[in-house]
C-alpha positions as CSV (number, residue, x, y, z in Angstrom):
1,M,21.4,-10.9,3.2
2,T,18.0,-12.9,2.2
3,V,14.8,-11.6,2.2
4,T,12.0,-14.2,3.1
5,L,8.1,-13.5,2.5
6,E,7.5,-13.2,5.9
7,G,9.7,-9.9,6.1
8,L,8.3,-8.6,3.2
9,E,4.9,-9.3,4.9
10,V,5.7,-7.4,8.0
11,L,6.2,-4.7,6.3
12,R,3.3,-4.8,4.4
13,R,1.3,-4.8,7.4
14,I,2.7,-1.6,8.8
15,D,2.6,0.3,5.5
16,S,-1.3,-0.8,5.5
17,V,-1.5,1.2,8.6
18,V,0.3,3.9,8.6
19,D,1.3,4.4,4.5
20,F,5.0,5.4,5.1
21,S,5.3,4.4,1.3
22,R,3.5,7.8,1.0
23,A,5.0,9.8,3.8
24,T,8.5,8.9,3.9
25,A,9.4,11.7,5.8
26,Q,7.4,10.3,8.7
27,L,9.6,7.0,8.4
28,K,12.8,9.1,8.8
29,I,11.3,10.7,12.2
30,L,10.3,7.5,13.4
31,L,13.8,6.2,12.6
32,A,15.5,9.1,13.7
33,I,13.5,9.1,17.1
34,D,14.5,5.6,17.8
35,N,13.9,5.1,21.6
36,S,15.4,8.5,22.5
37,T,13.6,12.3,23.0
38,L,14.3,15.1,20.4
39,T,13.7,18.4,19.8
40,V,12.4,19.6,16.3
41,T,16.0,21.0,15.8
42,D,17.5,17.3,16.9
43,I,15.2,15.6,14.4
44,V,16.0,18.3,11.5
45,K,19.4,17.4,11.9
46,A,19.1,13.8,12.1
47,T,17.1,13.4,9.3
48,G,18.3,16.2,7.0
49,L,14.6,17.3,6.1
50,K,14.0,21.2,6.2
51,R,11.8,22.4,9.8
52,K,8.5,22.7,8.2
53,T,8.9,19.5,6.6
54,V,9.3,17.9,10.0
55,L,6.7,20.1,11.7
56,D,4.5,18.9,9.3
57,A,5.6,15.3,9.6
58,L,5.3,15.2,13.4
59,R,1.7,16.5,13.3
60,K,0.7,13.4,11.4
61,L,2.7,11.4,13.5
62,E,0.7,12.8,16.4
63,I,-2.8,12.2,14.6
64,K,-1.7,8.9,14.1
65,D,-0.7,8.2,17.9
66,L,2.9,7.2,16.8
67,V,4.7,9.9,18.8
68,R,4.3,12.1,21.6
69,K,5.2,15.6,22.9
70,V,5.9,16.3,26.2
71,G,7.0,20.0,26.1
72,N,9.5,20.7,23.2
73,K,10.6,17.0,23.0
74,Y,9.1,14.2,20.8
75,S,9.3,10.4,21.8
76,L,7.7,7.1,20.5
77,S,4.6,6.3,21.8
78,P,4.1,2.5,22.6
79,E,2.7,2.1,19.2
80,G,5.4,4.1,17.5
81,L,8.0,1.6,19.3
82,R,5.8,-1.1,18.3
83,I,6.3,-0.5,15.0
84,Y,10.2,0.7,14.9
85,D,10.5,-2.6,16.8
86,A,9.2,-4.4,14.5
87,L,11.4,-3.1,11.6
88,K,14.7,-3.1,13.9
89,G,13.7,-7.0,14.7
90,L,13.3,-7.8,10.5
91,V,17.0,-5.7,9.9
92,K,18.6,-7.8,12.9
93,T,16.7,-11.1,11.7
94,G,18.9,-10.4,8.2
95,N,15.5,-9.8,6.4
96,I,16.0,-7.0,4.7
97,P,18.9,-5.8,3.0
98,V,20.3,-2.2,4.2
99,G,23.6,-0.2,4.3
100,K,22.8,1.1,7.3
101,I,21.1,0.6,10.3
102,R,20.3,2.1,13.2
103,I,21.5,-0.6,15.9
104,R,23.5,0.1,18.2
105,G,24.3,3.9,17.3
106,E,24.7,2.8,13.7
107,K,22.7,5.4,11.5
108,V,19.6,4.8,9.7
109,A,19.4,3.8,6.0
110,F,16.1,1.8,5.9
111,Y,13.9,4.0,4.3
112,E,16.1,4.2,0.7
113,S,14.9,1.0,0.3
114,Y,11.5,0.7,2.3
115,D,9.4,1.5,-0.7
116,K,10.8,-0.6,-3.1
117,L,10.8,-3.7,-0.8
118,L,6.8,-2.8,-0.2
119,S,6.2,-2.7,-4.0
120,T,8.1,-6.4,-3.8
121,A,5.9,-7.3,-1.0
122,Y,2.7,-6.3,-3.0
123,M,3.9,-8.0,-6.2
124,L,4.3,-11.1,-4.3
125,L,0.7,-11.5,-3.0
126,A,-1.1,-10.0,-5.8
127,M,1.1,-12.8,-8.3
128,K,-0.8,-15.7,-5.2
129,I,-3.9,-14.2,-5.3
130,I,-4.4,-14.1,-9.4
131,G,-2.4,-17.5,-9.5
132,D,-4.5,-19.4,-7.1
133,S,-7.6,-18.1,-9.6
134,D,-6.0,-19.9,-12.5
135,N,-4.9,-16.7,-14.1
136,K,-8.1,-14.8,-14.4
137,P,-8.2,-10.6,-14.8
138,I,-9.0,-9.1,-11.8
139,T,-9.5,-5.3,-11.3
140,I,-7.1,-3.6,-9.5
141,K,-9.9,-2.7,-6.8
142,K,-11.1,-6.2,-6.0
143,L,-7.3,-6.8,-5.7
144,A,-6.4,-3.9,-3.0
145,A,-9.5,-4.7,-1.5
146,K,-8.0,-8.6,-0.8
147,L,-4.6,-6.4,0.1
148,H,-6.6,-4.3,2.9
149,V,-4.6,-0.9,0.7
150,S,-6.2,1.7,-1.5
151,P,-6.3,0.8,-5.1
152,L,-4.6,3.8,-5.8
153,T,-1.2,3.1,-3.7
154,L,-1.6,-1.0,-4.8
155,E,-1.8,0.5,-8.3
156,E,1.5,2.7,-7.8
157,H,3.7,-0.5,-6.5
158,L,2.3,-2.9,-9.2
159,R,3.7,-0.2,-12.0
160,R,7.3,-1.3,-11.6
161,F,6.1,-4.6,-12.4
162,T,3.6,-4.0,-15.7
163,E,6.0,-1.4,-17.8
164,T,7.6,-2.6,-20.5
165,N,11.1,-1.7,-19.6
166,G,11.2,-3.8,-15.8
167,L,10.4,-6.8,-14.4
168,R,6.7,-7.4,-16.1
169,V,5.4,-9.9,-13.9
170,F,1.9,-8.1,-14.9
171,E,-0.5,-7.3,-18.0
172,K,-3.4,-4.8,-17.9
173,V,-6.1,-6.1,-19.7
174,Y,-9.4,-4.5,-20.2
175,D,-13.0,-5.7,-19.9
176,L,-14.9,-6.1,-22.8
177,K,-18.3,-5.1,-21.2
178,H,-16.6,-2.1,-19.8
179,P,-14.1,-0.9,-21.8
180,R,-12.5,2.0,-19.2
181,T,-12.7,-1.3,-16.5
182,V,-8.7,-2.0,-16.2
183,M,-7.6,-5.7,-15.3
184,Y,-4.8,-7.3,-14.1
185,R,-3.2,-11.0,-14.6
186,L,-0.1,-12.6,-15.0
187,T,2.7,-12.3,-18.1
188,K,4.1,-15.8,-18.9
189,L,7.0,-14.9,-16.4
190,G,4.5,-13.8,-13.6
191,L,2.9,-17.5,-14.6
192,K,6.1,-18.9,-14.4
193,L,7.3,-17.2,-10.7
194,Y,4.3,-18.4,-9.7
195,H,4.4,-21.7,-10.1
196,T,8.2,-22.0,-9.0
197,I,7.4,-19.7,-5.5
198,Y,3.9,-21.3,-4.9
199,A,4.7,-25.0,-5.9
200,R,2.9,-27.1,-3.5
201,H,4.5,-30.5,-4.1
202,I,7.9,-29.9,-2.6
203,S,9.2,-30.0,0.8
204,N,8.7,-26.5,3.0
205,R,12.5,-26.3,3.9
206,K,12.9,-26.0,-0.5
207,K,9.9,-23.9,-0.6
208,L,11.5,-21.5,1.4
209,L,14.6,-21.4,0.3
210,I,13.5,-21.0,-3.2
211,I,11.0,-17.7,-2.2
212,E,14.5,-16.5,-0.3
213,V,16.3,-17.0,-3.7
214,I,13.7,-15.7,-6.1
215,A,12.7,-12.9,-3.9
216,L,16.3,-11.7,-3.3
217,A,16.8,-12.2,-7.2
218,I,13.8,-10.1,-7.8
219,L,14.8,-7.2,-5.7
220,V,18.2,-7.5,-7.2
221,L,16.9,-6.7,-10.6
222,L,14.8,-4.0,-8.8
223,Y,18.0,-1.9,-8.0
224,L,19.3,-2.6,-11.1
225,I,16.4,-1.7,-12.9
226,L,15.0,1.2,-11.3
227,L,17.9,3.0,-9.6
């Protein structure tokens, strides 16, 4: 399996709309419903979640217009189906490494790696923004605005790449004029990855291959370090 920037960007766009990274119960339910029509009891059995958690998540999914209720059964709305199909499409094309996928009746376990994949996506995009600005420090607020995500969510994702015991791509620095303002810039490793992935002098085909290899290597390191 390979991981492309295109696949990770699809995940990031979906998450920027529905914030599944902070609501994994909702993601589990969306994947469990699939193209079916299920009762709350059916969903509890399919996801292994508590009934109260399922009811709360279904209410939030209804508010987001991702599921619809008819009688005592739930199904995905057109928007919910669009998101589900996008996720399934990534799996089918081999862009997402997973163990078990709901394709042709198999059980879904995509959500188990969803958050780590998102963190990788945000890391690669943040790396490009900072690298393109000649590694000038940037506040989490400005960085989050460019990525259309909340500063709190972005900071949580980038934490995996700023801690000394992880894959340290970013480092935090402080503005001398505003000591409480935290800013991010790339470490030596971050700069090396940036120049490798986003080099402009190589062919598009070779560039894509490098991106896939580097992204896959990052994911492997994440699993080894963070599991």
